[in-house]
MARTORMAR-534415 format. One record per atom (N, C-alpha, C): residue number from 1; residue in one letter; chain; atom name; z, y, x. Coordinates in pm, whole numbers. Layout:
N
+-----+----+----+----+--------+--------+--------+
!   i ! aa ! ch ! at !      z !      y !      x !
+-----+----+----+----+--------+--------+--------+
! NUM !  a !  A ! CA !      Z !      Y !      X !
...
+-----+----+----+----+--------+--------+--------+
REM end
This chain:
82
+-----+----+----+----+--------+--------+--------+
!   i ! aa ! ch ! at !      z !      y !      x !
+-----+----+----+----+--------+--------+--------+
!   1 !  m !  A !  N !  11606 !   8914 !  11342 !
!   1 !  m !  A ! CA !  11559 !   9054 !  11304 !
!   1 !  m !  A !  C !  11476 !   9101 !  11412 !
!   2 !  d !  A !  N !  11376 !   9182 !  11375 !
!   2 !  d !  A ! CA !  11286 !   9233 !  11471 !
!   2 !  d !  A !  C !  11337 !   9366 !  11530 !
!   3 !  s !  A !  N !  11295 !   9401 !  11636 !
!   3 !  s !  A ! CA !  11343 !   9515 !  11710 !
!   3 !  s !  A !  C !  11334 !   9650 !  11631 !
!   4 !  p !  A !  N !  11210 !   9682 !  11576 !
!   4 !  p !  A ! CA !  11204 !   9803 !  11498 !
!   4 !  p !  A !  C !  11306 !   9807 !  11381 !
!   5 !  d !  A !  N !  11343 !   9700 !  11317 !
!   5 !  d !  A ! CA !  11442 !   9711 !  11208 !
!   5 !  d !  A !  C !  11577 !   9744 !  11273 !
!   6 !  l !  A !  N !  11608 !   9678 !  11383 !
!   6 !  l !  A ! CA !  11740 !   9695 !  11456 !
!   6 !  l !  A !  C !  11745 !   9838 !  11507 !
!   7 !  q !  A !  N !  11629 !   9890 !  11552 !
!   7 !  q !  A ! CA !  11632 !  10030 !  11613 !
!   7 !  q !  A !  C !  11643 !  10124 !  11492 !
!   8 !  f !  A !  N !  11590 !  10099 !  11380 !
!   8 !  f !  A ! CA !  11610 !  10187 !  11256 !
!   8 !  f !  A !  C !  11745 !  10194 !  11213 !
!   9 !  k !  A !  N !  11813 !  10076 !  11212 !
!   9 !  k !  A ! CA !  11951 !  10069 !  11173 !
!   9 !  k !  A !  C !  12044 !  10143 !  11274 !
!  10 !  y !  A !  N !  12002 !  10129 !  11403 !
!  10 !  y !  A ! CA !  12085 !  10199 !  11499 !
!  10 !  y !  A !  C !  12067 !  10357 !  11484 !
!  11 !  q !  A !  N !  11948 !  10396 !  11458 !
!  11 !  q !  A ! CA !  11927 !  10543 !  11451 !
!  11 !  q !  A !  C !  11996 !  10583 !  11316 !
!  12 !  k !  A !  N !  11993 !  10509 !  11219 !
!  12 !  k !  A ! CA !  12061 !  10553 !  11091 !
!  12 !  k !  A !  C !  12204 !  10561 !  11109 !
!  13 !  l !  A !  N !  12259 !  10467 !  11184 !
!  13 !  l !  A ! CA !  12403 !  10461 !  11221 !
!  13 !  l !  A !  C !  12444 !  10576 !  11307 !
!  14 !  a !  A !  N !  12369 !  10612 !  11400 !
!  14 !  a !  A ! CA !  12385 !  10722 !  11493 !
!  14 !  a !  A !  C !  12374 !  10858 !  11422 !
!  15 !  f !  A !  N !  12288 !  10876 !  11328 !
!  15 !  f !  A ! CA !  12281 !  10986 !  11233 !
!  15 !  f !  A !  C !  12407 !  10999 !  11152 !
!  16 !  e !  A !  N !  12453 !  10888 !  11087 !
!  16 !  e !  A ! CA !  12577 !  10904 !  11013 !
!  16 !  e !  A !  C !  12691 !  10941 !  11088 !
!  17 !  y !  A !  N !  12701 !  10876 !  11205 !
!  17 !  y !  A ! CA !  12814 !  10900 !  11299 !
!  17 !  y !  A !  C !  12809 !  11059 !  11338 !
!  18 !  s !  A !  N !  12693 !  11100 !  11372 !
!  18 !  s !  A ! CA !  12687 !  11253 !  11407 !
!  18 !  s !  A !  C !  12721 !  11336 !  11286 !
!  19 !  k !  A !  N !  12685 !  11301 !  11165 !
!  19 !  k !  A ! CA !  12723 !  11377 !  11052 !
!  19 !  k !  A !  C !  12875 !  11368 !  11034 !
!  20 !  l !  A !  N !  12935 !  11255 !  11041 !
!  20 !  l !  A ! CA !  13088 !  11246 !  11027 !
!  20 !  l !  A !  C !  13153 !  11315 !  11140 !
!  21 !  r !  A !  N !  13104 !  11318 !  11255 !
!  21 !  r !  A ! CA !  13164 !  11397 !  11362 !
!  21 !  r !  A !  C !  13165 !  11545 !  11328 !
!  22 !  a !  A !  N !  13070 !  11590 !  11285 !
!  22 !  a !  A ! CA !  13056 !  11731 !  11242 !
!  22 !  a !  A !  C !  13150 !  11755 !  11127 !
!  23 !  q !  A !  N !  13154 !  11677 !  11025 !
!  23 !  q !  A ! CA !  13236 !  11691 !  10916 !
!  23 !  q !  A !  C !  13392 !  11679 !  10963 !
!  24 !  n !  A !  N !  13424 !  11605 !  11053 !
!  24 !  n !  A ! CA !  13558 !  11597 !  11116 !
!  24 !  n !  A !  C !  13598 !  11726 !  11176 !
!  25 !  q !  A !  N !  13516 !  11782 !  11249 !
!  25 !  q !  A ! CA !  13538 !  11905 !  11321 !
!  25 !  q !  A !  C !  13567 !  12014 !  11214 !
!  26 !  v !  A !  N !  13494 !  12024 !  11110 !
!  26 !  v !  A ! CA !  13509 !  12121 !  10997 !
!  26 !  v !  A !  C !  13649 !  12098 !  10940 !
!  27 !  l !  A !  N !  13674 !  11971 !  10914 !
!  27 !  l !  A ! CA !  13804 !  11936 !  10845 !
!  27 !  l !  A !  C !  13927 !  11967 !  10933 !
!  28 !  k !  A !  N !  13910 !  11946 !  11070 !
!  28 !  k !  A ! CA !  14017 !  11974 !  11163 !
!  28 !  k !  A !  C !  14040 !  12110 !  11166 !
!  29 !  r !  A !  N !  13937 !  12186 !  11171 !
!  29 !  r !  A ! CA !  13940 !  12342 !  11171 !
!  29 !  r !  A !  C !  14023 !  12395 !  11037 !
!  30 !  g !  A !  N !  13973 !  12334 !  10923 !
!  30 !  g !  A ! CA !  14035 !  12363 !  10796 !
!  30 !  g !  A !  C !  14184 !  12332 !  10782 !
!  31 !  v !  A !  N !  14221 !  12219 !  10839 !
!  31 !  v !  A ! CA !  14356 !  12180 !  10856 !
!  31 !  v !  A !  C !  14438 !  12273 !  10933 !
!  32 !  k !  A !  N !  14384 !  12305 !  11041 !
!  32 !  k !  A ! CA !  14453 !  12401 !  11141 !
!  32 !  k !  A !  C !  14469 !  12540 !  11077 !
!  33 !  d !  A !  N !  14367 !  12595 !  11010 !
!  33 !  d !  A ! CA !  14373 !  12716 !  10928 !
!  33 !  d !  A !  C !  14478 !  12715 !  10829 !
!  34 !  e !  A !  N !  14481 !  12607 !  10748 !
!  34 !  e !  A ! CA !  14582 !  12592 !  10642 !
!  34 !  e !  A !  C !  14732 !  12580 !  10698 !
!  35 !  q !  A !  N !  14739 !  12517 !  10812 !
!  35 !  q !  A ! CA !  14871 !  12514 !  10872 !
!  35 !  q !  A !  C !  14917 !  12644 !  10929 !
!  36 !  e !  A !  N !  14816 !  12730 !  10979 !
!  36 !  e !  A ! CA !  14859 !  12861 !  11013 !
!  36 !  e !  A !  C !  14899 !  12944 !  10904 !
!  37 !  k !  A !  N !  14819 !  12937 !  10788 !
!  37 !  k !  A ! CA !  14855 !  13004 !  10671 !
!  37 !  k !  A !  C !  14985 !  12970 !  10623 !
!  38 !  a !  A !  N !  15024 !  12834 !  10613 !
!  38 !  a !  A ! CA !  15163 !  12791 !  10568 !
!  38 !  a !  A !  C !  15265 !  12848 !  10655 !
!  39 !  l !  A !  N !  15246 !  12856 !  10791 !
!  39 !  l !  A ! CA !  15345 !  12905 !  10880 !
!  39 !  l !  A !  C !  15359 !  13046 !  10853 !
!  40 !  q !  A !  N !  15261 !  13133 !  10828 !
!  40 !  q !  A ! CA !  15269 !  13262 !  10814 !
!  40 !  q !  A !  C !  15344 !  13292 !  10669 !
!  41 !  l !  A !  N !  15316 !  13204 !  10576 !
!  41 !  l !  A ! CA !  15378 !  13227 !  10449 !
!  41 !  l !  A !  C !  15522 !  13198 !  10466 !
!  42 !  k !  A !  N !  15563 !  13086 !  10543 !
!  42 !  k !  A ! CA !  15701 !  13061 !  10552 !
!  42 !  k !  A !  C !  15775 !  13172 !  10628 !
!  43 !  e !  A !  N !  15703 !  13236 !  10739 !
!  43 !  e !  A ! CA !  15762 !  13356 !  10796 !
!  43 !  e !  A !  C !  15774 !  13468 !  10695 !
!  44 !  d !  A !  N !  15687 !  13492 !  10619 !
!  44 !  d !  A ! CA !  15688 !  13590 !  10516 !
!  44 !  d !  A !  C !  15805 !  13582 !  10417 !
!  45 !  i !  A !  N !  15822 !  13451 !  10373 !
!  45 !  i !  A ! CA !  15944 !  13418 !  10286 !
!  45 !  i !  A !  C !  16067 !  13435 !  10356 !
!  46 !  n !  A !  N !  16086 !  13400 !  10486 !
!  46 !  n !  A ! CA !  16200 !  13423 !  10552 !
!  46 !  n !  A !  C !  16239 !  13571 !  10571 !
!  47 !  s !  A !  N !  16131 !  13644 !  10598 !
!  47 !  s !  A ! CA !  16152 !  13799 !  10606 !
!  47 !  s !  A !  C !  16196 !  13856 !  10481 !
!  48 !  r !  A !  N !  16133 !  13813 !  10381 !
!  48 !  r !  A ! CA !  16165 !  13870 !  10242 !
!  48 !  r !  A !  C !  16298 !  13830 !  10190 !
!  49 !  d !  A !  N !  16340 !  13704 !  10216 !
!  49 !  d !  A ! CA !  16479 !  13657 !  10195 !
!  49 !  d !  A !  C !  16580 !  13733 !  10269 !
!  50 !  q !  A !  N !  16548 !  13764 !  10391 !
!  50 !  q !  A ! CA !  16641 !  13838 !  10482 !
!  50 !  q !  A !  C !  16662 !  13983 !  10421 !
!  51 !  s !  A !  N !  16551 !  14042 !  10381 !
!  51 !  s !  A ! CA !  16550 !  14178 !  10325 !
!  51 !  s !  A !  C !  16630 !  14167 !  10185 !
!  52 !  l !  A !  N !  16609 !  14078 !  10117 !
!  52 !  l !  A ! CA !  16684 !  14050 !   9977 !
!  52 !  l !  A !  C !  16833 !  14049 !  10009 !
!  53 !  r !  A !  N !  16863 !  13957 !  10101 !
!  53 !  r !  A ! CA !  17021 !  13936 !  10128 !
!  53 !  r !  A !  C !  17072 !  14072 !  10174 !
!  54 !  k !  A !  N !  17002 !  14154 !  10261 !
!  54 !  k !  A ! CA !  17039 !  14286 !  10311 !
!  54 !  k !  A !  C !  17061 !  14376 !  10195 !
!  55 !  a !  A !  N !  16970 !  14373 !  10100 !
!  55 !  a !  A ! CA !  16980 !  14462 !   9981 !
!  55 !  a !  A !  C !  17090 !  14425 !   9881 !
!  56 !  e !  A !  N !  17116 !  14295 !   9861 !
!  56 !  e !  A ! CA !  17222 !  14250 !   9790 !
!  56 !  e !  A !  C !  17361 !  14285 !   9855 !
!  57 !  q !  A !  N !  17370 !  14263 !   9990 !
!  57 !  q !  A ! CA !  17495 !  14314 !  10063 !
!  57 !  q !  A !  C !  17510 !  14462 !  10043 !
!  58 !  e !  A !  N !  17411 !  14540 !  10054 !
!  58 !  e !  A ! CA !  17422 !  14680 !  10032 !
!  58 !  e !  A !  C !  17466 !  14712 !   9888 !
!  59 !  l !  A !  N !  17417 !  14641 !   9781 !
!  59 !  l !  A ! CA !  17443 !  14668 !   9650 !
!  59 !  l !  A !  C !  17589 !  14630 !   9633 !
!  60 !  d !  A !  N !  17635 !  14520 !   9682 !
!  60 !  d !  A ! CA !  17775 !  14485 !   9675 !
!  60 !  d !  A !  C !  17864 !  14583 !   9728 !
!  61 !  s !  A !  N !  17832 !  14628 !   9849 !
!  61 !  s !  A ! CA !  17909 !  14739 !   9923 !
!  61 !  s !  A !  C !  17907 !  14867 !   9840 !
!  62 !  l !  A !  N !  17802 !  14903 !   9779 !
!  62 !  l !  A ! CA !  17788 !  15024 !   9707 !
!  62 !  l !  A !  C !  17876 !  15006 !   9570 !
!  63 !  s !  A !  N !  17877 !  14889 !   9513 !
!  63 !  s !  A ! CA !  17955 !  14865 !   9396 !
!  63 !  s !  A !  C !  18085 !  14869 !   9424 !
!  64 !  f !  A !  N !  18131 !  14816 !   9540 !
!  64 !  f !  A ! CA !  18285 !  14818 !   9572 !
!  64 !  f !  A !  C !  18318 !  14965 !   9593 !
!  65 !  r !  A !  N !  18235 !  15037 !   9668 !
!  65 !  r !  A ! CA !  18278 !  15177 !   9699 !
!  65 !  r !  A !  C !  18275 !  15256 !   9568 !
!  66 !  n !  A !  N !  18187 !  15237 !   9483 !
!  66 !  n !  A ! CA !  18186 !  15303 !   9348 !
!  66 !  n !  A !  C !  18315 !  15267 !   9276 !
!  67 !  q !  A !  N !  18358 !  15147 !   9271 !
!  67 !  q !  A ! CA !  18485 !  15114 !   9196 !
!  67 !  q !  A !  C !  18602 !  15180 !   9263 !
!  68 !  q !  A !  N !  18611 !  15201 !   9402 !
!  68 !  q !  A ! CA !  18712 !  15261 !   9460 !
!  68 !  q !  A !  C !  18714 !  15411 !   9417 !
!  69 !  l !  A !  N !  18597 !  15474 !   9421 !
!  69 !  l !  A ! CA !  18580 !  15613 !   9371 !
!  69 !  l !  A !  C !  18618 !  15638 !   9239 !
!  70 !  t !  A !  N !  18588 !  15548 !   9152 !
!  70 !  t !  A ! CA !  18618 !  15553 !   9018 !
!  70 !  t !  A !  C !  18778 !  15554 !   8994 !
!  71 !  k !  A !  N !  18835 !  15458 !   9068 !
!  71 !  k !  A ! CA !  18985 !  15453 !   9060 !
!  71 !  k !  A !  C !  19048 !  15582 !   9116 !
!  72 !  r !  A !  N !  18990 !  15628 !   9228 !
!  72 !  r !  A ! CA !  19044 !  15748 !   9278 !
!  72 !  r !  A !  C !  19035 !  15871 !   9195 !
!  73 !  l !  A !  N !  18911 !  15872 !   9117 !
!  73 !  l !  A ! CA !  18892 !  15988 !   9028 !
!  73 !  l !  A !  C !  18989 !  15976 !   8902 !
!  74 !  s !  A !  N !  19010 !  15853 !   8858 !
!  74 !  s !  A ! CA !  19103 !  15836 !   8755 !
!  74 !  s !  A !  C !  19241 !  15873 !   8787 !
!  75 !  l !  A !  N !  19285 !  15843 !   8909 !
!  75 !  l !  A ! CA !  19422 !  15887 !   8960 !
!  75 !  l !  A !  C !  19422 !  16042 !   8976 !
!  76 !  l !  A !  N !  19315 !  16097 !   9020 !
!  76 !  l !  A ! CA !  19323 !  16247 !   9031 !
!  76 !  l !  A !  C !  19322 !  16314 !   8899 !
!  77 !  q !  A !  N !  19241 !  16251 !   8805 !
!  77 !  q !  A ! CA !  19247 !  16316 !   8680 !
!  77 !  q !  A !  C !  19374 !  16296 !   8604 !
!  78 !  e !  A !  N !  19457 !  16195 !   8627 !
!  78 !  e !  A ! CA !  19586 !  16171 !   8564 !
!  78 !  e !  A !  C !  19676 !  16269 !   8637 !
!  79 !  d !  A !  N !  19659 !  16298 !   8773 !
!  79 !  d !  A ! CA !  19759 !  16389 !   8841 !
!  79 !  d !  A !  C !  19732 !  16536 !   8779 !
!  80 !  l !  A !  N !  19608 !  16572 !   8737 !
!  80 !  l !  A ! CA !  19576 !  16699 !   8681 !
!  80 !  l !  A !  C !  19637 !  16709 !   8534 !
!  81 !  e !  A !  N !  19651 !  16616 !   8474 !
!  81 !  e !  A ! CA !  19704 !  16618 !   8329 !
!  81 !  e !  A !  C !  19843 !  16627 !   8335 !
!  82 !  i !  A !  N !  19919 !  16588 !   8441 !
!  82 !  i !  A ! CA !  20054 !  16595 !   8442 !
!  82 !  i !  A !  C !  20104 !  16730 !   8475 !
+-----+----+----+----+--------+--------+--------+
REM end
């Protein structure tokens, strides 16, 4: 092989390498951004799950209290009827 052909191949290879390095940086940034988004979404899900559990507990507590008051009211009504 002659030197100009080898030099052309080297330049072409260097250009491709440079292109791939640039693409790699873009891909790395994209992966990092997606990982950050995924982490944020997981945190949002955990927060919403916690809020949901709290609301369910409050609903259960209110339902229980409502049942107690309903029974108490029934007893008071029975007392009034007597």
